[in-house]
C-alpha positions, 0 to 999 in steps of 0.5 A: 468504531476506533475501539472495534478497529483496535480490538478485533485484531487482538481477538483474531490474532491467536486464531490465525497464529494457530491455524496458519502456524507461526512460520506462515503468520510471519511470512504474511505479516512480513509481506503485509508490512513490505506492501504497506510501505509501497503503498505509502510510496504510491500515495506520497501525500497526493491525496492531501495535495490534490484535495487542496488544490481542488478546493482552491480552484473549485470554479474552474473545471479545466484546472480541476481536470488538469490536477486529477489527471497529473495526480493519476499519471503521477500515481501510476508512475509510482506504481511501476516504479514500486513494482520495479523496486519490489521485483528487483528486491524480491529477485535479489534478497529472498530466496524463500518462494513462499514470500515471493508468491505472497508479494506477487 
């Protein structure tokens, strides 16, 4: 499976650059990279820490409920924070409306 995850993009990359053109493909790759960074910011290792905490308190359903609600609340807060950062950066840095359309 890992082989196909690495091999399929090598096959589709020349096709996408031919169909989209180099400029459009570059914009899409840039937008994907930026969104990837904000995805990392929103995750912030909470999946690993949440799994660890839930496994430690697997018999206490009240504690599990508290852990899950705390993680969801924190992820929503990080989502809004990253949205504000992305909106601020895109308004002040980019003048390319195609990139702005891809990000939002």
